[in-house]
KEKE-3310 file (N, C-alpha, C; in steps of 0.2 Angstrom, whole numbers, plus 5000, padded with zeros to 4 digits):
npx = (5465:5460:5443:5437:5444:5444:5430:5429:5437:5430:5419:5427:5430:5418:5413:5421:5426:5436:5444:5459:5472:5487:5499:5510:5523:5517:5503:5503:5510:5501:5497:5507:5519:5535:5541:5552:5559:5563:5565:5564:5565:5568:5580:5588:5593:5598:5608:5605:5612:5620:5611:5599:5602:5606:5619:5624:5616:5621:5634:5634:5623:5618:5619:5610:5598:5595:5588:5578:5572:5568:5558:5549:5544:5538:5527:5521:5509:5503:5489:5477:5473:5462:5462:5468:5456:5445:5449:5447:5433:5429:5433:5425:5412:5414:5420:5433:5446:5459:5474:5490:5504:5518:5521:5526:5520:5507:5495:5484:5479:5475:5465:5455:5456:5457:5461:5476:5491:5508:5521:5534:5535:5534:5534:5529:5533:5547:5561:5572:5590:5597:5590:5578:5565:5551:5544:5531:5532:5527:5527:5541:5552:5560:5575:5584:5597:5600:5604:5607:5591:5590:5588:5581:5589:5601:5604:5604:5589:5579:5569:5554:5556:5559:5575:5587:5596:5590:5577:5560:5548:5544:5531:5522:5525:5521:5507:5503:5505:5496:5484:5487:5486:5473:5466:5456:5455:5466:5471:5484:5494:5501:5514:5532:5536:5550:5554:5561:5555:5542:5539:5537:5524:5513:5514:5514:5500:5493:5498:5490:5478:5473:5466:5474:5474:5482:5486:5493:5504:5512:5517:5524:5537:5531:5519:5518:5524:5516:5504:5494:5479:5479:5478:5480:5484:5480:5481:5472:5461:5456:5452:5443:5434:5430:5424:5412:5406:5405:5396)
npy = (5629:5636:5641:5644:5640:5627:5624:5626:5618:5605:5608:5607:5594:5588:5591:5585:5574:5564:5560:5558:5552:5557:5549:5552:5550:5556:5554:5541:5543:5545:5532:5527:5526:5527:5543:5545:5557:5573:5581:5571:5559:5544:5545:5553:5543:5533:5531:5534:5531:5521:5511:5511:5511:5503:5500:5501:5490:5479:5478:5477:5468:5464:5475:5483:5477:5479:5491:5487:5478:5485:5493:5483:5479:5489:5491:5479:5477:5488:5499:5505:5521:5536:5543:5534:5526:5535:5538:5525:5524:5534:5529:5516:5522:5526:5539:5542:5538:5532:5528:5535:5529:5532:5525:5511:5503:5496:5501:5507:5497:5488:5497:5494:5498:5496:5500:5504:5510:5506:5514:5514:5501:5488:5483:5471:5459:5450:5448:5437:5441:5433:5422:5427:5424:5426:5430:5430:5441:5438:5424:5421:5419:5432:5435:5446:5442:5434:5439:5443:5437:5422:5415:5399:5395:5401:5414:5431:5439:5453:5466:5469:5482:5499:5504:5518:5522:5513:5511:5516:5504:5501:5498:5502:5515:5520:5517:5526:5537:5537:5538:5551:5559:5558:5564:5576:5582:5582:5575:5579:5572:5573:5572:5576:5582:5580:5569:5561:5552:5555:5568:5575:5572:5580:5592:5588:5584:5596:5603:5596:5601:5598:5602:5605:5599:5601:5593:5594:5597:5607:5619:5614:5611:5610:5617:5631:5631:5623:5629:5625:5622:5624:5615:5616:5605:5589:5574:5564:5571:5580:5573:5564:5573:5578:5566:5566:5578:5575:5564)
npz = (5529:5515:5512:5501:5490:5493:5491:5477:5472:5474:5466:5455:5454:5455:5441:5434:5420:5418:5431:5440:5453:5459:5469:5484:5497:5508:5509:5516:5528:5539:5541:5548:5541:5537:5530:5517:5514:5521:5538:5548:5539:5532:5524:5532:5540:5534:5522:5505:5494:5499:5504:5496:5483:5466:5463:5476:5483:5475:5479:5493:5498:5510:5519:5513:5515:5528:5528:5520:5527:5539:5533:5529:5541:5546:5537:5538:5547:5545:5542:5530:5529:5531:5521:5510:5511:5506:5493:5488:5489:5480:5468:5467:5467:5453:5451:5451:5441:5441:5451:5452:5459:5469:5479:5489:5497:5496:5502:5495:5488:5499:5504:5496:5483:5465:5452:5451:5448:5450:5452:5457:5460:5472:5489:5491:5484:5481:5470:5462:5460:5450:5444:5442:5448:5457:5473:5486:5499:5511:5513:5516:5528:5537:5544:5555:5557:5546:5533:5516:5511:5501:5485:5480:5470:5473:5471:5476:5484:5480:5485:5474:5469:5463:5463:5467:5453:5444:5432:5430:5428:5411:5407:5417:5417:5404:5404:5415:5408:5399:5406:5411:5400:5397:5407:5416:5427:5441:5456:5466:5478:5494:5489:5486:5475:5469:5464:5449:5436:5439:5445:5432:5428:5433:5427:5413:5413:5415:5403:5395:5396:5409:5426:5441:5457:5472:5487:5502:5517:5516:5503:5488:5476:5464:5466:5462:5449:5442:5443:5454:5462:5478:5493:5509:5522:5531:5521:5523:5530:5521:5509:5515:5518:5506:5500:5509:5505:5491:5490)
capx = (5463:5455:5437:5435:5448:5441:5424:5432:5440:5424:5415:5430:5429:5410:5411:5427:5425:5442:5447:5464:5476:5495:5500:5517:5523:5512:5496:5504:5512:5496:5496:5513:5524:5539:5543:5559:5563:5561:5569:5564:5563:5573:5587:5593:5597:5600:5612:5602:5617:5621:5605:5594:5604:5607:5626:5625:5614:5624:5641:5633:5615:5617:5618:5604:5593:5594:5583:5571:5568:5564:5552:5544:5542:5533:5522:5516:5503:5500:5482:5474:5470:5455:5464:5467:5448:5442:5450:5444:5427:5428:5435:5420:5407:5415:5421:5440:5448:5465:5477:5496:5507:5525:5523:5528:5517:5501:5490:5479:5476:5472:5459:5450:5456:5460:5465:5482:5498:5513:5527:5541:5535:5531:5538:5525:5535:5554:5564:5579:5594:5599:5585:5571:5559:5547:5542:5528:5537:5523:5529:5546:5555:5565:5579:5590:5603:5602:5602:5600:5589:5592:5583:5584:5596:5608:5604:5601:5583:5579:5562:5553:5554:5564:5580:5591:5600:5585:5572:5554:5545:5541:5524:5519:5526:5517:5500:5502:5505:5489:5478:5488:5483:5464:5463:5454:5458:5471:5473:5491:5492:5506:5521:5536:5538:5556:5557:5560:5551:5536:5537:5535:5518:5508:5515:5511:5492:5492:5500:5485:5472:5469:5466:5477:5472:5487:5483:5499:5504:5516:5517:5530:5541:5526:5514:5519:5527:5509:5498:5489:5474:5484:5474:5485:5481:5482:5477:5465:5456:5453:5450:5436:5429:5429:5418:5406:5403:5403:5391)
capy = (5627:5641:5638:5646:5636:5620:5624:5627:5610:5601:5609:5604:5586:5586:5592:5582:5567:5559:5562:5553:5555:5555:5550:5550:5547:5560:5551:5535:5544:5544:5525:5525:5523:5534:5546:5545:5564:5578:5581:5565:5555:5538:5546:5556:5538:5527:5535:5531:5528:5514:5507:5510:5511:5497:5498:5499:5483:5474:5478:5475:5467:5463:5481:5486:5474:5482:5496:5484:5474:5490:5495:5479:5479:5495:5489:5472:5478:5495:5499:5510:5527:5538:5546:5529:5524:5540:5537:5518:5525:5538:5523:5512:5526:5529:5546:5542:5532:5529:5531:5533:5530:5532:5522:5504:5500:5492:5502:5509:5491:5488:5501:5492:5501:5491:5503:5507:5510:5507:5517:5511:5494:5485:5478:5463:5454:5450:5445:5435:5444:5428:5419:5432:5421:5431:5427:5434:5442:5435:5418:5421:5421:5437:5435:5451:5439:5430:5443:5444:5430:5420:5410:5392:5395:5404:5422:5436:5442:5460:5469:5470:5490:5502:5507:5523:5520:5509:5513:5514:5499:5504:5496:5506:5523:5521:5517:5532:5542:5536:5541:5558:5562:5557:5566:5584:5584:5578:5576:5578:5571:5570:5571:5582:5585:5580:5562:5560:5556:5557:5574:5577:5570:5585:5597:5585:5584:5603:5604:5593:5605:5597:5606:5601:5600:5599:5592:5594:5600:5613:5620:5610:5614:5610:5622:5638:5627:5619:5633:5621:5623:5621:5615:5614:5600:5582:5572:5560:5575:5583:5568:5562:5578:5578:5562:5568:5584:5574:5560)
capz = (5522:5511:5511:5494:5485:5495:5487:5470:5472:5475:5459:5449:5455:5453:5435:5431:5417:5420:5437:5442:5458:5459:5477:5486:5504:5512:5511:5520:5534:5545:5543:5552:5536:5537:5525:5514:5514:5527:5543:5551:5535:5531:5521:5537:5545:5530:5516:5499:5489:5501:5506:5491:5476:5463:5465:5484:5484:5472:5482:5499:5499:5518:5521:5510:5518:5534:5527:5518:5534:5543:5530:5529:5547:5547:5532:5538:5551:5543:5539:5526:5533:5529:5514:5506:5510:5503:5486:5486:5488:5474:5463:5467:5464:5447:5450:5451:5437:5441:5455:5450:5467:5470:5485:5489:5503:5496:5506:5491:5486:5505:5506:5491:5475:5460:5447:5454:5445:5456:5448:5460:5462:5479:5493:5493:5481:5480:5464:5463:5455:5446:5439:5441:5451:5462:5479:5490:5505:5517:5513:5519:5536:5536:5550:5554:5559:5542:5528:5513:5510:5495:5481:5478:5464:5477:5470:5481:5483:5482:5484:5467:5470:5459:5468:5464:5447:5442:5428:5431:5422:5405:5405:5422:5415:5398:5407:5418:5403:5395:5411:5411:5393:5397:5413:5416:5435:5443:5463:5468:5485:5497:5485:5487:5468:5468:5461:5444:5432:5442:5445:5426:5426:5434:5421:5407:5413:5414:5397:5390:5398:5416:5432:5446:5465:5476:5493:5505:5522:5514:5496:5485:5469:5459:5467:5457:5442:5439:5445:5456:5466:5484:5499:5514:5526:5531:5515:5526:5532:5516:5505:5519:5518:5499:5500:5512:5501:5484:5488)
cpx = (5459:5449:5435:5437:5446:5435:5425:5434:5434:5420:5420:5430:5422:5410:5416:5424:5430:5446:5453:5468:5483:5496:5507:5516:5519:5505:5497:5507:5508:5494:5502:5519:5529:5541:5551:5563:5560:5566:5570:5564:5570:5580:5591:5596:5600:5602:5609:5606:5620:5616:5600:5595:5606:5615:5628:5622:5618:5631:5639:5625:5614:5615:5611:5597:5591:5588:5577:5567:5565:5558:5547:5540:5537:5528:5518:5510:5500:5493:5481:5471:5464:5457:5463:5459:5445:5443:5448:5436:5425:5429:5428:5414:5408:5418:5430:5442:5453:5469:5485:5500:5514:5527:5523:5524:5510:5495:5483:5475:5472:5466:5453:5450:5459:5463:5471:5488:5504:5520:5534:5541:5532:5535:5535:5529:5543:5556:5572:5583:5597:5595:5579:5565:5557:5544:5538:5532:5534:5525:5536:5548:5561:5568:5584:5597:5605:5600:5608:5598:5590:5587:5586:5589:5603:5609:5601:5594:5583:5572:5561:5550:5560:5569:5583:5595:5596:5579:5564:5551:5542:5533:5520:5519:5521:5510:5499:5502:5499:5483:5480:5484:5476:5462:5460:5455:5461:5472:5479:5492:5499:5513:5525:5538:5544:5559:5555:5559:5545:5534:5535:5527:5513:5509:5512:5504:5490:5492:5494:5478:5468:5470:5470:5475:5477:5485:5491:5499:5509:5517:5524:5533:5536:5520:5514:5520:5520:5503:5493:5484:5476:5479:5479:5481:5483:5477:5471:5460:5452:5450:5444:5432:5426:5422:5412:5402:5401:5397:5386)
cpy = (5634:5638:5639:5641:5629:5618:5623:5620:5605:5601:5607:5596:5584:5586:5589:5575:5562:5562:5556:5556:5552:5556:5549:5549:5551:5557:5544:5537:5543:5537:5523:5523:5529:5536:5545:5552:5568:5577:5574:5559:5549:5540:5550:5550:5533:5532:5531:5528:5522:5509:5506:5512:5505:5495:5496:5493:5479:5473:5475:5474:5466:5470:5485:5483:5475:5487:5491:5480:5479:5493:5490:5479:5484:5494:5483:5473:5485:5495:5505:5515:5530:5542:5540:5526:5529:5539:5531:5519:5529:5533:5519:5515:5528:5536:5546:5535:5528:5532:5529:5534:5529:5527:5514:5500:5495:5495:5505:5502:5487:5491:5499:5495:5495:5494:5508:5506:5511:5508:5514:5504:5493:5481:5471:5458:5454:5446:5443:5439:5439:5426:5422:5429:5425:5427:5432:5435:5439:5429:5417:5422:5425:5437:5441:5448:5434:5434:5444:5437:5429:5415:5403:5391:5397:5411:5424:5439:5450:5462:5471:5479:5493:5506:5514:5519:5514:5513:5512:5509:5503:5504:5501:5513:5524:5521:5522:5537:5542:5539:5549:5562:5562:5562:5574:5587:5580:5580:5574:5578:5569:5569:5577:5585:5584:5574:5562:5553:5558:5562:5578:5577:5576:5590:5594:5585:5591:5605:5601:5596:5603:5602:5602:5603:5597:5600:5591:5598:5607:5613:5616:5614:5615:5614:5628:5635:5625:5623:5629:5625:5620:5622:5612:5610:5592:5578:5567:5564:5578:5578:5566:5566:5579:5572:5563:5575:5582:5569:5560)
cpz = (5521:5509:5504:5489:5487:5490:5479:5467:5471:5468:5454:5448:5453:5445:5430:5427:5417:5425:5439:5448:5456:5467:5479:5494:5508:5514:5515:5527:5539:5546:5547:5547:5535:5531:5522:5516:5519:5532:5546:5546:5534:5529:5526:5541:5540:5523:5510:5495:5492:5503:5500:5484:5472:5464:5472:5485:5481:5476:5489:5501:5507:5520:5520:5512:5526:5534:5524:5523:5538:5539:5530:5536:5549:5542:5535:5542:5549:5539:5534:5531:5529:5522:5509:5505:5506:5495:5483:5485:5482:5468:5462:5465:5456:5445:5448:5446:5437:5447:5453:5457:5466:5476:5485:5494:5502:5498:5502:5490:5494:5507:5500:5484:5471:5454:5449:5450:5450:5452:5449:5463:5468:5483:5494:5490:5481:5474:5465:5457:5450:5441:5438:5443:5456:5467:5482:5497:5511:5517:5515:5526:5536:5543:5550:5555:5552:5535:5523:5512:5503:5491:5482:5475:5468:5475:5476:5480:5485:5481:5476:5467:5466:5464:5464:5458:5443:5438:5430:5425:5417:5405:5410:5419:5409:5401:5411:5413:5400:5399:5411:5406:5393:5402:5411:5422:5437:5451:5464:5476:5489:5495:5486:5480:5467:5465:5454:5441:5434:5442:5438:5424:5427:5428:5415:5407:5412:5407:5392:5393:5405:5421:5437:5453:5470:5484:5498:5511:5520:5505:5494:5479:5464:5460:5462:5450:5438:5440:5448:5460:5473:5490:5504:5519:5525:5524:5517:5527:5527:5510:5509:5518:5510:5498:5503:5508:5494:5484:5494)
residu = (MET:ASP:LYS:THR:LEU:TYR:GLN:PHE:SER:VAL:GLU:LEU:ILE:GLN:GLN:SER:ARG:TYR:LEU:ILE:ALA:ILE:THR:GLY:ALA:GLY:ILE:SER:THR:GLU:SER:GLY:ILE:PRO:ALA:PHE:ARG:GLY:THR:ASN:GLY:LEU:TRP:SER:ARG:PHE:ASP:PRO:GLU:VAL:TYR:ALA:SER:ARG:SER:GLY:PHE:LEU:SER:ASN:PRO:GLN:LYS:ALA:TRP:GLU:LEU:PHE:LEU:HIS:LEU:TYR:GLU:SER:LEU:VAL:ASP:ALA:ARG:ALA:ASN:ALA:GLY:HIS:ILE:ALA:LEU:ALA:LYS:MET:GLU:LYS:ARG:GLY:LYS:LEU:GLN:CYS:THR:ILE:THR:GLN:ASN:ILE:ASP:GLY:LEU:HIS:GLN:LYS:ALA:GLY:GLN:GLU:ASN:VAL:ILE:GLU:LEU:HIS:GLY:SER:LEU:ARG:ASN:LEU:ILE:CYS:THR:VAL:CYS:SER:GLN:THR:PHE:ASN:ILE:LYS:GLY:LEU:LEU:LEU:ASP:SER:GLN:ASP:LEU:PRO:PRO:VAL:CYS:ASN:CYS:GLY:GLY:VAL:LEU:LYS:PRO:ASP:ALA:VAL:LEU:PHE:GLU:GLU:SER:ILE:PRO:ALA:GLU:SER:TYR:PHE:ALA:ALA:LEU:LYS:HIS:ILE:ARG:MET:SER:ASP:VAL:VAL:LEU:LEU:ILE:GLY:THR:SER:GLY:LEU:VAL:HIS:PRO:VAL:ASN:GLU:LEU:PRO:GLU:MET:ALA:VAL:ASN:HIS:GLY:ALA:SER:LEU:ILE:GLU:ILE:ASN:ILE:GLU:PRO:THR:VAL:LEU:THR:ALA:VAL:CYS:LYS:THR:VAL:PHE:LEU:LYS:GLY:ARG:ALA:ALA:ASP:ILE:LEU:ASP:ARG:PHE:ASN:CYS:ASP:LEU:PHE)
# end
């Protein structure tokens, strides 16, 4: 990691009036949560059109639930890592105003954050595709031999998370836009920059005058487009170091 860019980033954060974060799968991989993209990502084993699209779910929910159960089993005992904890500390100290996340793992909340916008929903709750009743997934017994789970009304349950072919909830998206417009510094953490419409948010922030600090193990499509201050490394290491140097 470039020491000069790191120090410049610290100064940007110190001087910020409205700091926000946008997080992707890269912040959670160190908690054992598998990423979707990449060489060993879930999409290399699970065809997203079959397992994670709305049409795929409706045509074969039992098949789709093989992926959901795999995800749930990886999340149930997962713990927030130093990156999540560092963001929670920034929030509690009044420095970080909001975290906009693509993740459905709930680890920001496990770390103690309160101001979190989950653009892609969450795996914590299930929703009935018929009556729209919601259930906490912890209260259900999920058996790989008895999938998909069903509601009392007989409708199939799906995770309350955004599938391919589904839209991001308008309320969450407009809330994110509000914070983007107010931000003067944005931490862009562990996201590939390939998912629409979340990948539009960094450029919107820049167009409103914000500075972007990108933290990732490799440059992304957003690095050059948004002229980010790019810090190469693990999110947990860099964010934890930020806290040590800031407070």
